[in-house]
C-alpha positions as a printed Julia matrix, in Angstrom:
245×3 Matrix{Float64}:
   0.07   36.04    6.04
  -0.69   32.97    4.64
   2.42   30.44    4.54
   2.28   27.9     1.68
   4.22   24.53    1.57
   7.28   24.03   -0.42
   5.39   20.91   -1.88
   2.38   20.32   -3.8
   0.48   16.92   -4.0
  -1.29   15.27   -6.81
  -3.68   12.46   -6.31
  -4.83    9.69   -8.64
  -6.94    6.63   -8.46
  -7.0     3.3   -10.31
  -9.8     0.85  -10.06
 -12.98    1.34   -8.38
 -13.68    0.84   -4.27
 -17.13   -0.51   -5.61
 -17.57   -3.85   -3.8
 -20.29   -5.31   -5.88
 -19.09   -7.29   -9.03
 -15.34   -6.26   -8.95
 -13.52   -6.4   -12.22
 -11.98  -10.0   -12.3
  -9.26   -8.82  -14.26
  -8.34   -5.99  -12.04
 -10.03   -6.55   -8.65
  -8.02   -3.51   -6.79
  -8.59   -0.05   -5.78
  -5.44    2.21   -5.7
  -5.08    5.7    -4.24
  -1.66    7.39   -5.19
  -0.21   10.67   -4.04
   2.61   12.12   -5.88
   4.5    14.66   -3.65
   6.95   17.32   -5.45
   8.79   20.44   -4.52
   6.93   23.32   -6.5
  10.45   24.56   -7.55
  11.36   21.23   -9.23
   7.8    20.93  -10.4
   8.12   24.16  -12.28
  11.61   23.99  -13.35
  12.18   20.11  -14.26
   8.59   18.13  -14.35
   6.42   20.51  -16.32
   9.26   21.3   -19.02
  10.0    17.57  -19.2
   6.43   16.48  -19.83
   5.97   19.25  -22.25
   8.98   18.24  -24.4
   7.62   14.63  -24.66
   4.5    16.26  -26.01
   6.1    18.46  -28.65
   8.56   15.8   -29.54
   5.74   13.03  -30.28
   2.66   15.22  -31.1
   4.0    18.58  -32.23
   1.83   20.49  -29.58
   0.98   20.3   -25.75
  -2.57   19.95  -25.65
  -2.29   16.11  -25.54
  -3.35   14.59  -22.05
  -1.26   11.66  -21.25
  -3.6     8.95  -19.82
  -2.27    5.79  -18.88
  -5.31    3.86  -20.09
  -5.15    5.46  -23.51
  -1.37    4.9   -23.83
  -1.84    0.92  -22.72
  -4.61    0.78  -25.27
  -3.05    2.86  -28.0
  -6.55    4.73  -28.35
  -7.49    8.05  -28.99
  -4.59   10.22  -29.61
  -2.2     7.37  -29.15
  -3.47    5.26  -32.1
  -0.28    6.02  -33.79
   1.61    3.86  -31.33
   0.06    0.77  -33.17
   1.54    1.41  -36.7
   5.09    1.77  -35.9
   6.93   -0.06  -33.44
   9.93    2.14  -33.54
   7.96    5.06  -32.55
   6.18    3.26  -29.91
   9.26    2.17  -28.29
  10.7     5.47  -28.37
   7.76    7.03  -26.73
   7.55    4.51  -24.07
  11.19    4.79  -23.42
  10.79    8.6   -23.3
   8.05    8.16  -20.66
  10.03    5.73  -18.74
  13.29    7.95  -18.74
  11.07   10.73  -17.62
   9.6     9.07  -14.67
  12.99    7.64  -13.71
  14.66   11.17  -13.66
  11.58   12.7   -11.77
  12.61   14.15   -8.45
   9.59   13.21   -6.33
   7.93   10.89   -3.88
   4.99    8.88   -4.1
   2.62    7.39   -1.23
   0.11    4.61   -2.32
  -2.36    2.34   -0.69
  -3.89   -0.6    -2.68
  -7.25   -2.27   -1.63
  -7.66   -5.98   -2.9
 -11.5    -5.72   -3.31
 -11.64   -9.24   -4.22
 -10.31  -10.23   -0.64
 -13.09   -8.17    1.19
 -16.28   -9.34    2.46
 -18.98   -6.95    1.52
 -20.69   -7.2     5.02
 -17.39   -5.96    6.74
 -16.7    -2.83    4.64
 -18.55   -0.24    2.46
 -17.21    1.63   -0.73
 -17.18    4.71    1.52
 -14.99    3.02    4.12
 -12.52    1.42    1.43
 -12.27    4.83    0.26
 -11.71    6.12    3.84
  -9.0     3.5     4.38
  -7.06    4.61    1.21
  -7.33    8.11    2.19
  -6.41    7.58    5.8
  -3.36    5.66    5.05
  -2.13    8.5     2.17
  -2.96   11.2     4.57
  -0.99    9.75    7.44
   1.86    9.01    5.32
   1.78   12.48    3.97
   1.79   14.21    7.4
   4.82   12.06    8.23
   6.73   13.16    4.96
   5.98   16.78    5.55
   7.15   16.52    9.23
  10.47   15.03    8.06
  10.93   17.94    5.54
  10.35   20.52    7.93
   6.83   21.81    6.75
   5.26   23.04    9.73
   2.61   25.78    9.97
   1.96   25.78    6.13
  -0.92   25.26    4.12
  -0.63   22.03    1.7
  -2.87   21.8    -1.47
  -3.65   18.3    -2.67
  -4.99   18.1    -6.16
  -7.69   15.5    -7.19
  -9.17   14.91  -10.55
 -12.7    16.06  -10.44
 -15.18   13.19  -10.82
 -18.56   14.81  -10.32
 -20.33   17.12   -7.66
 -21.54   14.51   -5.13
 -18.44   12.43   -5.38
 -16.19   15.45   -5.05
 -18.33   16.65   -2.1
 -18.23   13.23   -0.38
 -14.39   13.13   -0.88
 -13.79   16.68    0.45
 -15.76   15.98    3.42
 -13.66   12.67    4.12
 -10.46   14.51    3.38
 -11.13   17.23    5.76
 -11.98   14.99    8.5
  -8.65   13.06    8.1
  -6.9    16.5     7.63
  -8.2    17.58   11.07
  -7.35   14.33   12.86
  -4.41   13.63   14.92
  -1.57   11.63   13.32
  -0.21    8.48   15.21
   2.85    6.78   14.25
   5.27    4.22   15.58
   8.14    6.47   14.7
   6.62    9.49   16.09
   4.93   10.54   19.46
   1.08   11.31   18.85
   0.95   14.86   17.86
  -0.99   17.23   16.01
   1.15   18.49   13.14
   0.51   22.02   12.2
  -0.4    21.89    8.35
  -3.6    23.1     6.79
  -4.54   20.61    3.81
  -7.11   21.75    1.32
  -8.45   19.67   -1.6
  -8.63   21.0    -5.0
 -10.71   19.21   -7.49
  -9.4    20.04  -11.18
 -11.38   18.98  -14.48
  -9.09   16.63  -16.58
  -9.23   18.93  -19.38
  -7.29   21.52  -17.38
  -4.13   19.55  -18.62
  -2.49   19.31  -15.25
   1.16   18.05  -15.58
   0.92   16.85  -11.93
  -2.28   14.83  -12.5
  -0.72   13.17  -15.62
   2.25   12.14  -13.73
   0.07   10.61  -10.69
  -2.2     8.76  -13.61
   1.26    7.18  -14.79
   1.81    5.91  -11.4
  -1.54    4.47  -10.08
  -2.21    1.53  -12.15
   1.24   -0.19  -12.27
   1.25   -0.09   -8.25
  -2.08   -1.93   -8.69
  -0.95   -4.55  -11.22
   2.16   -5.13   -8.75
  -0.15   -5.85   -5.86
  -2.33   -8.05   -7.96
   0.35   -9.95   -9.7
   3.62   -9.42   -7.8
   5.59  -12.01   -9.69
   4.65  -10.86  -13.12
   7.17   -8.54  -15.01
   6.07   -4.79  -14.58
   8.71   -2.48  -16.23
   6.51    0.62  -15.11
   6.59   -0.37  -11.57
  10.3    -1.36  -11.56
  10.79    2.2   -12.86
   8.57    4.09  -10.2
   9.39    1.71   -7.21
  12.39    3.79   -6.5
  10.03    6.88   -5.69
   7.97    4.9    -3.18
   7.93    6.57    0.21
   9.58    3.99    2.71
   9.9     1.82   -0.24
   6.29    0.08   -0.13
   2.52    0.62   -0.34
   0.0    -0.63    1.77
  -2.24   -3.34    0.92
  -4.4    -4.12    3.95
  -6.64   -6.76    2.52
């Protein structure tokens, strides 16, 4: 009989691994994994996110997207017209993140520090996936998750992109994990990627989206005030993110 993990993982990206002409304002690529117990996800996180939607929109068909919130675009244009409502909404989201019982793993690549001849977009993505998968294995090992199937949910980007990521993901999932803290072992977990359309309105993917960009901004401008990062930094596994370049 199949044995599923007590945890579910949601992944989101920020920026692009493309090495040619990186965005001068945001020359980073971030991959973030959100790890949460399924019981907590069902009982706490989903209702909490739904309450924010009902309180500010009157329905739950809104997709909370960090870029749209930041730009006050699309469904979030109302945030431009009333400062009181804007502050109340941002506080509600910040309080939700602060209360959320979850863990995040992240990898940040400074694309502007990379020599194009030394790395490719594919290998940049490989570095990020490899780091996050290694840390995920360690987290699951520490939480007694052995001989289990672990779903990792990604936002679908396109058939060819999803196929390439699935191949890389499975290669990483099948590899041995080496850690300074642990003996070289093959952890007995079966990982499988799931690609979900943004329109499916997944609460987990929306939470991951709220985490990715603030982490990238912290890596890019560590001394700049970053209220969103200050809130989520307490959720970082081992208290840090990887920035190998």
